[in-house]
VODREN-421839 format. One record per residue (C-alpha): residue in one letter; x, y, z. Coordinates in nm, 3 decimals, padded with zeros to 5 digits, always signed. Example, Ala and Ser with C-alpha at 12.3 -4.5 7.8 and 13.67 -1.06 7.14 Angstrom:
// VODREN-421839
+-------+---------+---------+---------+
! rovex !      c1 !      c2 !      c3 !
+-------+---------+---------+---------+
!     A ! +01.230 ! -00.450 ! +00.780 !
!     S ! +01.367 ! -00.106 ! +00.714 !
+-------+---------+---------+---------+
//
This chain:
// VODREN-421839
+-------+---------+---------+---------+
! rovex !      c1 !      c2 !      c3 !
+-------+---------+---------+---------+
!     M ! +04.234 ! -10.058 ! +00.454 !
!     S ! +04.017 ! -09.920 ! +00.107 !
!     I ! +03.727 ! -09.937 ! +00.369 !
!     L ! +03.840 ! -09.740 ! +00.605 !
!     S ! +03.949 ! -09.465 ! +00.403 !
!     K ! +03.592 ! -09.477 ! +00.236 !
!     N ! +03.444 ! -09.451 ! +00.565 !
!     L ! +03.698 ! -09.138 ! +00.687 !
!     E ! +03.564 ! -08.984 ! +00.428 !
!     K ! +03.203 ! -09.034 ! +00.444 !
!     V ! +03.245 ! -08.895 ! +00.792 !
!     K ! +03.473 ! -08.604 ! +00.665 !
!     G ! +03.179 ! -08.512 ! +00.389 !
!     A ! +02.943 ! -08.569 ! +00.662 !
!     I ! +03.112 ! -08.306 ! +00.927 !
!     S ! +03.265 ! -08.110 ! +00.674 !
!     N ! +02.908 ! -07.876 ! +00.727 !
!     K ! +02.886 ! -07.926 ! +01.088 !
!     R ! +03.038 ! -07.653 ! +01.347 !
!     P ! +03.092 ! -07.672 ! +01.644 !
!     F ! +02.864 ! -07.601 ! +01.939 !
!     E ! +03.051 ! -07.253 ! +02.035 !
!     F ! +03.146 ! -07.099 ! +01.774 !
!     D ! +02.860 ! -06.790 ! +01.694 !
!     V ! +02.711 ! -06.850 ! +01.979 !
!     E ! +02.703 ! -06.447 ! +02.107 !
!     R ! +02.615 ! -06.336 ! +01.756 !
!     K ! +02.328 ! -06.565 ! +01.744 !
!     I ! +02.231 ! -06.424 ! +02.097 !
!     R ! +02.256 ! -06.041 ! +02.028 !
!     E ! +01.991 ! -06.107 ! +01.710 !
!     L ! +01.790 ! -06.236 ! +01.951 !
!     N ! +01.758 ! -06.050 ! +02.247 !
!     N ! +01.729 ! -05.730 ! +01.936 !
!     E ! +01.435 ! -05.882 ! +01.815 !
!     L ! +01.300 ! -05.918 ! +02.137 !
!     K ! +01.302 ! -05.533 ! +02.253 !
!     S ! +01.084 ! -05.514 ! +01.913 !
!     L ! +00.825 ! -05.728 ! +02.011 !
!     D ! +00.864 ! -05.555 ! +02.311 !
!     N ! +00.808 ! -05.231 ! +02.186 !
!     E ! +00.522 ! -05.350 ! +01.948 !
!     L ! +00.351 ! -05.494 ! +02.311 !
!     S ! +00.392 ! -05.141 ! +02.451 !
!     R ! +00.204 ! -04.985 ! +02.196 !
!     T ! -00.129 ! -05.201 ! +02.215 !
!     A ! -00.397 ! -05.137 ! +02.481 !
!     Y ! -00.370 ! -05.348 ! +02.779 !
!     V ! -00.658 ! -05.565 ! +02.885 !
!     D ! -00.679 ! -05.714 ! +03.202 !
!     Y ! -00.809 ! -06.050 ! +03.140 !
!     T ! -00.942 ! -06.081 ! +03.522 !
!     M ! -01.243 ! -06.319 ! +03.567 !
!     I ! -01.513 ! -06.114 ! +03.643 !
!     P ! -01.809 ! -06.367 ! +03.840 !
!     T ! -02.107 ! -06.435 ! +03.652 !
!     A ! -02.354 ! -06.218 ! +03.960 !
!     Q ! -02.156 ! -05.837 ! +03.859 !
!     K ! -02.205 ! -05.950 ! +03.507 !
!     L ! -02.619 ! -05.967 ! +03.504 !
!     V ! -02.582 ! -05.650 ! +03.758 !
!     S ! -02.408 ! -05.515 ! +03.438 !
!     L ! -02.633 ! -05.627 ! +03.204 !
!     G ! -02.962 ! -05.473 ! +03.394 !
!     E ! -02.810 ! -05.144 ! +03.415 !
!     I ! -02.748 ! -05.113 ! +03.051 !
!     K ! -03.123 ! -05.293 ! +03.007 !
!     A ! -03.280 ! -04.982 ! +03.229 !
!     E ! -03.067 ! -04.685 ! +03.071 !
!     F ! -03.196 ! -04.796 ! +02.754 !
!     K ! -03.528 ! -04.780 ! +02.841 !
!     S ! -03.535 ! -04.477 ! +02.974 !
!     I ! -03.433 ! -04.345 ! +02.586 !
!     D ! -03.730 ! -04.152 ! +02.446 !
!     F ! -03.771 ! -04.290 ! +02.083 !
!     S ! -04.058 ! -04.040 ! +01.971 !
!     Y ! -04.071 ! -03.836 ! +01.640 !
!     E ! -03.972 ! -03.506 ! +01.845 !
!     Y ! -03.638 ! -03.611 ! +01.866 !
!     K ! -03.532 ! -03.777 ! +01.594 !
!     K ! -03.331 ! -03.668 ! +01.290 !
!     D ! -03.461 ! -03.559 ! +00.974 !
!     Y ! -03.134 ! -03.551 ! +00.774 !
!     D ! -03.392 ! -03.535 ! +00.485 !
!     K ! -03.550 ! -03.200 ! +00.595 !
!     E ! -03.235 ! -03.009 ! +00.646 !
!     I ! -03.050 ! -03.142 ! +00.308 !
!     E ! -03.369 ! -02.929 ! +00.143 !
!     N ! -03.335 ! -02.653 ! +00.377 !
!     K ! -02.959 ! -02.641 ! +00.296 !
!     N ! -03.024 ! -02.701 ! -00.070 !
!     T ! -03.205 ! -02.415 ! -00.089 !
!     E ! -03.017 ! -02.152 ! +00.074 !
!     L ! -02.807 ! -02.250 ! -00.178 !
!     N ! -03.007 ! -02.195 ! -00.486 !
!     D ! -03.110 ! -01.882 ! -00.277 !
!     L ! -02.700 ! -01.752 ! -00.281 !
!     E ! -02.668 ! -01.889 ! -00.628 !
!     S ! -02.957 ! -01.722 ! -00.741 !
!     Q ! -02.803 ! -01.357 ! -00.536 !
!     Y ! -02.475 ! -01.408 ! -00.761 !
!     I ! -02.678 ! -01.447 ! -01.045 !
!     Q ! -02.845 ! -01.097 ! -01.018 !
!     I ! -02.544 ! -00.898 ! -00.840 !
!     E ! -02.367 ! -01.014 ! -01.216 !
!     E ! -02.639 ! -00.901 ! -01.431 !
!     R ! -02.707 ! -00.576 ! -01.197 !
!     R ! -02.318 ! -00.504 ! -01.321 !
!     E ! -02.362 ! -00.570 ! -01.652 !
!     L ! -02.682 ! -00.352 ! -01.654 !
!     V ! -02.482 ! -00.093 ! -01.441 !
!     I ! -02.186 ! -00.099 ! -01.721 !
!     E ! -02.430 ! -00.058 ! -01.999 !
!     T ! -02.659 ! +00.234 ! -01.850 !
!     L ! -02.320 ! +00.390 ! -01.744 !
!     N ! -02.199 ! +00.371 ! -02.155 !
!     E ! -02.510 ! +00.511 ! -02.226 !
!     Y ! -02.430 ! +00.859 ! -02.030 !
!     I ! -02.104 ! +00.877 ! -02.093 !
!     Q ! -02.207 ! +00.801 ! -02.520 !
!     M ! -02.433 ! +01.137 ! -02.478 !
!     Y ! -02.143 ! +01.375 ! -02.329 !
!     V ! -01.870 ! +01.204 ! -02.643 !
!     E ! -02.169 ! +01.344 ! -02.896 !
!     I ! -02.133 ! +01.650 ! -02.707 !
!     S ! -01.772 ! +01.687 ! -02.763 !
!     K ! -01.810 ! +01.475 ! -03.062 !
!     D ! -01.616 ! +01.835 ! -03.262 !
!     A ! -01.328 ! +01.796 ! -02.998 !
!     L ! -01.262 ! +01.427 ! -03.068 !
!     D ! -01.171 ! +01.490 ! -03.396 !
!     E ! -01.188 ! +01.107 ! -03.609 !
!     Y ! -01.341 ! +00.910 ! -03.306 !
!     G ! -01.641 ! +01.178 ! -03.241 !
!     N ! -01.842 ! +00.898 ! -03.399 !
!     Y ! -01.714 ! +00.611 ! -03.189 !
!     C ! -01.918 ! +00.415 ! -02.894 !
!     A ! -01.780 ! +00.420 ! -02.563 !
!     R ! -01.738 ! +00.129 ! -02.342 !
!     F ! -01.639 ! +00.112 ! -02.064 !
!     D ! -01.380 ! -00.138 ! -01.934 !
!     Y ! -01.425 ! -00.274 ! -01.564 !
!     K ! -01.182 ! -00.489 ! -01.531 !
!     N ! -00.877 ! -00.246 ! -01.600 !
!     K ! -01.131 ! +00.098 ! -01.491 !
!     R ! -01.122 ! +00.302 ! -01.747 !
!     L ! -01.308 ! +00.462 ! -02.048 !
!     T ! -01.231 ! +00.309 ! -02.454 !
!     L ! -01.366 ! +00.395 ! -02.748 !
!     K ! -01.490 ! +00.135 ! -03.053 !
!     K ! -01.613 ! +00.191 ! -03.392 !
!     N ! -02.001 ! +00.185 ! -03.434 !
!     K ! -02.007 ! -00.234 ! -03.550 !
!     S ! -01.676 ! -00.318 ! -03.465 !
!     A ! -01.477 ! -00.537 ! -03.235 !
!     S ! -01.122 ! -00.385 ! -03.229 !
!     I ! -01.074 ! -00.100 ! -02.963 !
!     A ! -00.923 ! +00.260 ! -03.105 !
!     Q ! -00.602 ! +00.304 ! -02.971 !
!     I ! -00.578 ! +00.669 ! -02.863 !
!     S ! -00.248 ! +00.829 ! -02.806 !
!     S ! -00.349 ! +01.207 ! -02.818 !
!     S ! -00.343 ! +01.410 ! -02.482 !
!     S ! -00.740 ! +01.628 ! -02.586 !
!     D ! -00.843 ! +01.302 ! -02.664 !
!     H ! -00.724 ! +01.124 ! -02.358 !
!     L ! -00.858 ! +01.495 ! -02.200 !
!     F ! -01.224 ! +01.454 ! -02.355 !
!     L ! -01.245 ! +01.101 ! -02.216 !
!     H ! -01.148 ! +01.199 ! -01.911 !
!     L ! -01.433 ! +01.435 ! -01.899 !
!     C ! -01.704 ! +01.252 ! -02.029 !
!     M ! -01.596 ! +00.929 ! -01.845 !
!     F ! -01.641 ! +01.143 ! -01.564 !
!     A ! -02.005 ! +01.303 ! -01.651 !
!     G ! -02.120 ! +01.022 ! -01.700 !
!     I ! -02.069 ! +00.849 ! -01.381 !
!     H ! -02.119 ! +01.127 ! -01.213 !
!     H ! -02.511 ! +01.158 ! -01.398 !
!     L ! -02.576 ! +00.815 ! -01.370 !
!     I ! -02.496 ! +00.852 ! -00.972 !
!     L ! -02.786 ! +01.131 ! -00.940 !
!     N ! -03.007 ! +00.902 ! -01.093 !
!     E ! -02.948 ! +00.670 ! -00.879 !
!     A ! -02.961 ! +00.839 ! -00.537 !
!     V ! -02.646 ! +00.676 ! -00.443 !
!     N ! -02.588 ! +00.846 ! -00.099 !
!     Y ! -02.196 ! +00.755 ! -00.016 !
!     V ! -02.085 ! +00.962 ! -00.307 !
!     P ! -02.020 ! +01.318 ! -00.286 !
!     S ! -02.172 ! +01.561 ! -00.570 !
!     Y ! -01.917 ! +01.723 ! -00.626 !
!     L ! -01.577 ! +01.737 ! -00.853 !
!     I ! -01.283 ! +01.998 ! -00.883 !
!     I ! -01.078 ! +02.016 ! -01.208 !
!     D ! -00.757 ! +02.147 ! -01.283 !
!     Q ! -00.629 ! +02.345 ! -01.577 !
!     P ! -00.872 ! +02.071 ! -01.813 !
!     S ! -00.705 ! +02.340 ! -02.120 !
!     R ! -00.313 ! +02.228 ! -02.012 !
!     P ! -00.317 ! +01.980 ! -02.336 !
!     Y ! -00.324 ! +02.352 ! -02.527 !
!     F ! -00.120 ! +02.570 ! -02.430 !
!     N ! +00.319 ! +02.491 ! -02.470 !
!     N ! +00.435 ! +02.689 ! -02.176 !
!     S ! +00.366 ! +02.781 ! -01.850 !
!     E ! +00.348 ! +03.139 ! -01.844 !
!     Y ! +00.079 ! +03.358 ! -02.038 !
!     D ! -00.190 ! +03.604 ! -01.953 !
!     Y ! -00.487 ! +03.438 ! -01.916 !
!     K ! -00.660 ! +03.748 ! -02.074 !
!     D ! -00.467 ! +03.636 ! -02.407 !
!     S ! -00.501 ! +03.260 ! -02.351 !
!     K ! -00.658 ! +03.231 ! -02.718 !
!     Q ! -00.390 ! +03.390 ! -02.863 !
!     S ! -00.120 ! +03.157 ! -02.660 !
!     L ! -00.266 ! +02.824 ! -02.828 !
!     S ! -00.020 ! +02.609 ! -03.104 !
!     K ! -00.295 ! +02.549 ! -03.305 !
!     K ! -00.626 ! +02.715 ! -03.435 !
!     D ! -00.910 ! +02.494 ! -03.374 !
!     D ! -00.749 ! +02.430 ! -02.993 !
!     W ! -00.956 ! +02.719 ! -02.934 !
!     S ! -01.277 ! +02.544 ! -03.004 !
!     K ! -01.159 ! +02.252 ! -02.784 !
!     V ! -01.119 ! +02.452 ! -02.478 !
!     K ! -01.448 ! +02.609 ! -02.552 !
!     N ! -01.595 ! +02.269 ! -02.547 !
!     I ! -01.508 ! +02.149 ! -02.244 !
!     F ! -01.702 ! +02.384 ! -02.058 !
!     T ! -01.987 ! +02.351 ! -02.317 !
!     L ! -01.995 ! +01.972 ! -02.165 !
!     W ! -02.031 ! +02.034 ! -01.822 !
!     D ! -02.265 ! +02.322 ! -01.923 !
!     N ! -02.513 ! +02.101 ! -02.089 !
!     F ! -02.433 ! +01.827 ! -01.784 !
!     F ! -02.578 ! +02.146 ! -01.582 !
!     V ! -02.898 ! +02.179 ! -01.807 !
!     S ! -02.904 ! +01.766 ! -01.763 !
!     I ! -02.952 ! +01.773 ! -01.387 !
!     L ! -03.137 ! +02.085 ! -01.351 !
!     E ! -03.398 ! +01.964 ! -01.544 !
!     Q ! -03.419 ! +01.601 ! -01.348 !
!     K ! -03.379 ! +01.883 ! -01.008 !
!     K ! -03.061 ! +01.737 ! -00.948 !
!     H ! -02.810 ! +01.895 ! -00.747 !
!     F ! -02.397 ! +01.915 ! -00.813 !
!     Q ! -02.081 ! +02.123 ! -00.766 !
!     L ! -01.825 ! +02.189 ! -01.017 !
!     I ! -01.493 ! +02.341 ! -00.942 !
!     I ! -01.246 ! +02.418 ! -01.252 !
!     L ! -00.906 ! +02.588 ! -01.169 !
!     E ! -00.812 ! +02.785 ! -01.468 !
!     H ! -00.619 ! +03.028 ! -01.675 !
!     V ! -00.796 ! +03.054 ! -01.988 !
!     S ! -01.009 ! +03.409 ! -02.033 !
!     E ! -01.392 ! +03.475 ! -01.994 !
!     E ! -01.438 ! +03.372 ! -02.383 !
!     A ! -01.428 ! +03.057 ! -02.322 !
!     W ! -01.708 ! +03.011 ! -02.131 !
!     R ! -01.906 ! +03.336 ! -02.180 !
!     E ! -02.187 ! +03.067 ! -02.440 !
!     C ! -02.208 ! +02.933 ! -02.059 !
!     E ! -02.536 ! +02.952 ! -01.904 !
!     H ! -02.412 ! +02.764 ! -01.592 !
!     V ! -02.064 ! +02.819 ! -01.571 !
!     H ! -01.949 ! +03.175 ! -01.359 !
!     L ! -01.670 ! +03.339 ! -01.242 !
!     V ! -01.623 ! +03.296 ! -00.884 !
!     E ! -01.224 ! +03.449 ! -00.778 !
!     I ! -00.937 ! +03.540 ! -00.968 !
!     F ! -00.642 ! +03.447 ! -00.835 !
!     D ! -00.324 ! +03.628 ! -00.961 !
!     G ! -00.066 ! +03.485 ! -00.753 !
!     E ! +00.025 ! +03.821 ! -00.607 !
!     E ! -00.255 ! +04.076 ! -00.535 !
!     N ! -00.506 ! +03.817 ! -00.507 !
!     A ! -00.405 ! +03.419 ! -00.392 !
!     L ! -00.501 ! +03.097 ! -00.241 !
!     I ! -00.159 ! +03.157 ! -00.050 !
!     P ! -00.090 ! +03.446 ! +00.016 !
!     L ! +00.212 ! +03.595 ! -00.093 !
!     K ! +00.374 ! +03.627 ! +00.267 !
!     L ! +00.277 ! +03.308 ! +00.393 !
!     R ! +00.423 ! +03.185 ! +00.108 !
!     L ! +00.716 ! +03.319 ! +00.196 !
!     M ! +00.715 ! +03.223 ! +00.567 !
!     H ! +00.613 ! +02.830 ! +00.408 !
!     L ! +00.961 ! +02.837 ! +00.229 !
!     A ! +01.156 ! +03.027 ! +00.508 !
!     L ! +01.054 ! +02.789 ! +00.775 !
!     S ! +01.075 ! +02.487 ! +00.527 !
!     Y ! +01.457 ! +02.549 ! +00.540 !
!     W ! +01.481 ! +02.632 ! +00.902 !
!     V ! +01.331 ! +02.343 ! +01.032 !
!     F ! +01.562 ! +02.149 ! +00.815 !
!     V ! +01.879 ! +02.315 ! +00.925 !
!     L ! +01.756 ! +02.333 ! +01.298 !
!     A ! +01.632 ! +01.929 ! +01.285 !
!     S ! +02.024 ! +01.840 ! +01.146 !
!     F ! +02.169 ! +02.067 ! +01.417 !
!     H ! +01.971 ! +01.907 ! +01.729 !
!     L ! +02.055 ! +01.578 ! +01.547 !
!     G ! +02.457 ! +01.687 ! +01.645 !
!     I ! +02.418 ! +01.829 ! +01.982 !
!     Y ! +02.253 ! +01.473 ! +02.048 !
!     W ! +02.505 ! +01.275 ! +01.882 !
!     N ! +02.673 ! +01.114 ! +02.146 !
!     R ! +02.319 ! +00.982 ! +02.299 !
!     I ! +02.257 ! +00.745 ! +02.065 !
!     P ! +02.339 ! +00.383 ! +02.098 !
!     V ! +02.386 ! +00.313 ! +01.749 !
!     A ! +02.659 ! +00.642 ! +01.736 !
!     R ! +02.830 ! +00.526 ! +02.095 !
!     K ! +02.897 ! +00.132 ! +01.959 !
!     V ! +03.005 ! +00.307 ! +01.620 !
!     T ! +03.240 ! +00.540 ! +01.775 !
!     A ! +03.368 ! +00.284 ! +02.052 !
!     D ! +03.681 ! +00.184 ! +01.840 !
!     K ! +03.916 ! +00.486 ! +01.835 !
!     K ! +04.050 ! +00.429 ! +01.496 !
!     I ! +03.691 ! +00.378 ! +01.360 !
!     S ! +03.591 ! +00.768 ! +01.529 !
!     A ! +03.893 ! +00.912 ! +01.412 !
!     L ! +03.791 ! +00.807 ! +01.053 !
!     L ! +03.436 ! +00.901 ! +01.071 !
!     R ! +03.566 ! +01.234 ! +01.238 !
!     L ! +03.745 ! +01.305 ! +00.939 !
!     T ! +03.485 ! +01.220 ! +00.665 !
!     F ! +03.243 ! +01.409 ! +00.804 !
!     L ! +03.478 ! +01.713 ! +00.857 !
!     L ! +03.554 ! +01.684 ! +00.460 !
!     Y ! +03.173 ! +01.607 ! +00.433 !
!     A ! +03.076 ! +01.943 ! +00.631 !
!     A ! +03.347 ! +02.169 ! +00.470 !
!     Y ! +03.165 ! +02.074 ! +00.124 !
!     G ! +02.853 ! +02.153 ! +00.281 !
!     V ! +02.953 ! +02.513 ! +00.351 !
!     H ! +03.031 ! +02.530 ! -00.014 !
!     V ! +02.621 ! +02.383 ! -00.095 !
!     F ! +02.523 ! +02.591 ! +00.182 !
!     I ! +02.588 ! +02.938 ! -00.042 !
!     K ! +02.521 ! +02.775 ! -00.367 !
!     R ! +02.176 ! +02.681 ! -00.290 !
!     Q ! +02.077 ! +03.041 ! -00.116 !
!     F ! +01.976 ! +02.917 ! +00.232 !
!     A ! +02.053 ! +03.193 ! +00.372 !
!     L ! +01.861 ! +03.409 ! +00.150 !
!     S ! +01.605 ! +03.145 ! +00.174 !
!     M ! +01.610 ! +03.149 ! +00.543 !
!     F ! +01.555 ! +03.512 ! +00.586 !
!     L ! +01.282 ! +03.562 ! +00.340 !
!     Q ! +01.474 ! +03.695 ! +00.060 !
!     V ! +01.412 ! +03.425 ! -00.199 !
!     Q ! +01.039 ! +03.389 ! -00.322 !
!     F ! +01.011 ! +03.097 ! -00.472 !
!     A ! +01.199 ! +02.786 ! -00.448 !
!     F ! +01.376 ! +02.632 ! -00.851 !
!     L ! +01.409 ! +02.307 ! -00.833 !
!     D ! +01.665 ! +02.232 ! -01.149 !
!     Y ! +01.457 ! +01.896 ! -01.288 !
!     G ! +01.794 ! +01.807 ! -01.491 !
!     E ! +01.992 ! +01.835 ! -01.175 !
!     P ! +02.110 ! +01.441 ! -01.104 !
!     V ! +01.893 ! +01.245 ! -00.837 !
!     V ! +02.204 ! +01.180 ! -00.635 !
!     L ! +02.372 ! +01.506 ! -00.675 !
!     F ! +02.032 ! +01.635 ! -00.524 !
!     F ! +02.038 ! +01.448 ! -00.275 !
!     M ! +02.454 ! +01.450 ! -00.171 !
!     E ! +02.418 ! +01.825 ! -00.151 !
!     Y ! +02.177 ! +01.863 ! +00.113 !
!     F ! +02.307 ! +01.566 ! +00.302 !
!     A ! +02.615 ! +01.776 ! +00.320 !
!     V ! +02.389 ! +02.062 ! +00.443 !
!     M ! +02.293 ! +01.826 ! +00.739 !
!     C ! +02.624 ! +01.696 ! +00.785 !
!     L ! +02.774 ! +02.101 ! +00.845 !
!     S ! +02.462 ! +02.154 ! +01.079 !
!     A ! +02.477 ! +01.833 ! +01.256 !
!     V ! +02.914 ! +01.914 ! +01.307 !
!     I ! +02.863 ! +02.242 ! +01.473 !
!     G ! +02.571 ! +02.166 ! +01.681 !
!     Y ! +02.832 ! +01.829 ! +01.793 !
!     Y ! +03.132 ! +02.085 ! +01.875 !
!     M ! +02.894 ! +02.336 ! +01.986 !
!     S ! +02.762 ! +02.076 ! +02.209 !
!     A ! +03.123 ! +01.917 ! +02.290 !
!     L ! +03.267 ! +02.285 ! +02.419 !
!     L ! +02.965 ! +02.358 ! +02.644 !
!     H ! +03.052 ! +02.056 ! +02.867 !
!     R ! +03.455 ! +02.162 ! +02.890 !
!     L ! +03.360 ! +02.493 ! +02.991 !
!     N ! +03.092 ! +02.370 ! +03.221 !
!     R ! +03.318 ! +02.135 ! +03.327 !
!     S ! +03.596 ! +02.354 ! +03.377 !
!     R ! +03.402 ! +02.542 ! +03.609 !
!     G ! +03.289 ! +02.345 ! +03.822 !
!     H ! +02.965 ! +02.318 ! +03.721 !
!     S ! +02.882 ! +01.928 ! +03.666 !
!     P ! +02.509 ! +01.834 ! +03.640 !
!     G ! +02.597 ! +01.581 ! +03.938 !
!     R ! +02.733 ! +01.882 ! +04.104 !
!     V ! +02.464 ! +02.097 ! +04.041 !
!     K ! +02.140 ! +01.858 ! +04.173 !
!     K ! +02.350 ! +01.758 ! +04.492 !
!     Y ! +02.378 ! +02.174 ! +04.633 !
!     I ! +02.012 ! +02.209 ! +04.511 !
!     F ! +01.949 ! +01.893 ! +04.736 !
!     E ! +02.131 ! +02.071 ! +05.013 !
!     K ! +01.964 ! +02.379 ! +04.988 !
!     E ! +01.621 ! +02.285 ! +04.981 !
!     E ! +01.741 ! +02.017 ! +05.320 !
!     L ! +01.829 ! +02.315 ! +05.497 !
+-------+---------+---------+---------+
//
């Protein structure tokens, strides 16, 4: 019995790790099928090769055709690609381009140096007007396109804050640039310059008599600076006329003739007093002012007439509640527009009763646009309800657009 029990334990131990044949067979089949599909996908990506046997005679014929094509190729020198020569040519072209770029940079530096010399010439002419910066050196900042000044043998730039000094920096730069352009005979830059009121930094108020402008200045030495403005340009003309160059300068100023009396090449052309003699006559100014108001009112009126033909307006007013709310809002805003219309004297301006349009620069910008929008709403509301009234009158009389067209069509047939 002991022997049998020992043999039974050996058999149990031997079959304990063994599974029945039917156990988990379906899972194994699924794994193998998936592996087969992946292999088929990889095979489908490879090129198809037909392994059909080719007869020896056909192989020999193909070799003969290839040999004949090979013999027909001309391997003479003219058909050879000389890559070394082409590389050499490309390197030569590259060196030429690099040299041109270097020449442009050198040319730019040379032009800037020459420009600094021209500007420095006019800085020296205006050194009395530049006060403590009169002995400084001009330096044109090419990157920021502005003129700066630096002290001689100094690496720092002067920090200029005076409006008078900035004025003369601009004048010296313009004079230097145009002098350089004239000497270099640059054809695409016109030889004229217009300057409007260069004496503006020296007058505190906007209303003064140009005949007594010397007495209207704020500082004692400011009058000499005003005279230096004209002296600078007089020296400019002396230089270019010596070189037989031509240039025209137009200065619009309010100062008296005493400012340029000592200048040889500065001449008074016309005096515009704004009343008897003006660039824009008074009547035309009044018409321009009146027409601007008429255009604003009539354009808003036109918008109100065709309000119902605007697709966006139709979509917004399709809902009766929204339409009623918008109508009430516009009516209230139009009522405010009546107040603005009277306050801002629209009627007087439209009928040539106001000569100047006064703008209060202390007024908030939002308020300005709100009030003008109120007048716009007023004109649009008037146009809208006038259009609606005319439509109702036409319908009550039976003169709808469709009936009129039909009547005309019938009359033409008769």
